[in-house]
C-alpha distance (Angstrom), angle and dihedral (degrees) to the residues before:
residue distance angle dihedral
M1 . . .
K2 3.81 . .
L3 3.81 89.7 .
T4 3.81 91.6 54.7
F5 3.80 91.7 49.4
G6 3.81 90.9 48.1
L7 3.81 93.1 51.6
A8 3.81 91.8 45.2
A9 3.80 90.0 55.4
I10 3.83 93.8 57.1
P11 3.85 97.0 76.9
V12 3.81 90.1 48.4
L13 3.80 91.4 51.4
L14 3.81 91.5 47.2
L15 3.81 90.2 51.1
L16 3.80 91.3 50.9
V17 3.81 91.7 50.0
A18 3.81 91.8 47.4
C19 3.82 91.2 53.5
G20 3.81 92.5 57.0
S21 3.78 123.5 110.0
P22 3.83 114.2 -82.4
G23 3.80 95.0 -145.7
A24 3.76 143.9 38.0
T25 3.76 130.0 -112.1
T26 3.76 116.4 -144.8
G27 3.75 141.4 150.4
G28 3.79 106.1 81.3
A29 3.76 142.0 -54.8
A30 3.77 123.5 -8.4
P31 3.79 112.8 -82.7
D32 3.81 117.7 -97.5
A33 3.81 131.2 -145.3
G34 3.83 93.1 -82.2
T35 3.80 93.3 55.0
V36 3.80 121.2 106.8
Q37 3.82 111.1 -131.2
V38 3.83 115.0 -142.0
T39 3.81 130.1 174.5
M40 3.78 127.6 -158.2
N41 3.79 137.3 176.7
A42 3.79 127.5 -142.1
K43 3.79 106.4 -154.1
D44 3.81 137.6 142.7
V45 3.83 89.4 9.5
R46 3.80 93.9 -60.8
F47 3.79 140.0 92.6
D48 3.79 120.7 -117.3
P49 2.96 112.4 -129.1
S50 3.78 98.2 31.3
T51 3.83 91.9 -166.8
L52 3.79 126.9 50.6
T53 3.80 121.7 -171.9
A54 3.80 124.0 -150.8
K55 3.79 141.7 146.0
A56 3.79 124.7 -108.5
G57 3.80 110.1 -90.4
E58 3.81 93.4 20.3
K59 3.81 118.4 140.8
I60 3.81 110.9 -129.8
A61 3.81 129.4 -164.3
L62 3.80 102.4 -163.1
T63 3.80 116.6 -169.7
V64 3.81 112.2 -162.4
S65 3.82 122.0 -170.5
N66 3.80 119.8 -161.9
H67 3.81 108.6 -144.3
D68 3.82 94.9 173.8
G69 3.79 127.7 92.1
F70 3.81 93.0 -118.3
K71 3.80 138.4 57.1
H72 3.80 122.0 -78.0
N73 3.78 132.2 -176.2
F74 3.80 135.3 -148.9
T75 3.81 116.1 -147.6
I76 3.80 135.5 172.2
S77 3.80 101.8 175.7
E78 3.83 96.6 -166.5
L79 3.81 91.8 55.6
G80 3.81 96.7 42.4
V81 3.82 91.6 -115.5
N82 3.81 114.2 149.1
Q83 3.81 121.3 149.5
D84 3.81 132.5 158.8
I85 3.81 117.6 -139.3
D86 3.79 116.2 -156.1
P87 3.83 120.5 -142.1
G88 3.79 112.1 -74.5
K89 3.81 93.0 5.9
T90 3.78 133.8 118.1
V91 3.80 126.9 -145.2
T92 3.79 131.8 -173.9
L93 3.79 117.8 -145.5
V94 3.80 119.8 -165.5
F95 3.80 116.8 -159.8
T96 3.80 141.5 146.3
T97 3.79 121.0 -124.1
K98 3.79 121.0 -130.6
G99 3.77 135.6 -173.1
N100 3.76 125.8 24.5
S101 3.80 100.9 -105.6
D102 3.78 121.6 100.9
L103 3.80 113.7 -100.2
Q104 3.78 129.5 -150.8
Y105 3.79 121.6 -127.1
F106 3.79 121.3 -165.8
C107 3.78 148.7 162.2
E108 3.79 106.0 -105.0
Y109 3.82 90.0 -148.4
H110 3.82 96.7 50.2
K111 3.81 105.3 25.7
A112 3.81 91.4 113.5
R113 3.82 88.1 55.5
G114 3.81 91.0 56.1
M115 3.81 101.4 -96.0
V116 3.79 93.4 147.8
G117 3.78 137.4 117.6
T118 3.78 142.2 179.8
L119 3.79 129.8 -109.5
N120 3.81 101.6 -152.4
L121 3.82 107.7 -153.6
S122 3.80 97.8 -174.0
G123 3.81 90.0 93.0
V124 3.81 88.8 -130.0
A125 3.79 119.4 103.2
P126 3.80 112.2 -123.2
S127 3.79 115.7 -106.5
A128 3.79 117.4 -105.0
């Protein structure tokens, strides 16, 4: 009887595991109401979007999803942001901007291949 109960529990356990979250959340406390939510994809050795716009002193919750089959990284050196993103995973980084000069963000593993972007701190989206 114990064997039957044990085998019957396996599908339930598999269902519970399958319903878990596919990614990790890292980078600090949960965002509050004053936090700007931003999403980004890392795919084909590039960031999409390649330009983010914010105001100086703005709190950002940036969710980055890695759609490639290898590790990426998201770094903004001036803000102390540096987070690896495993293949197929999603991370959320919470940080506050500072200064009013544009900052570069990049993947430390693929920067030489052009995996870079700009954090525009003017608060005004660049014209197309």
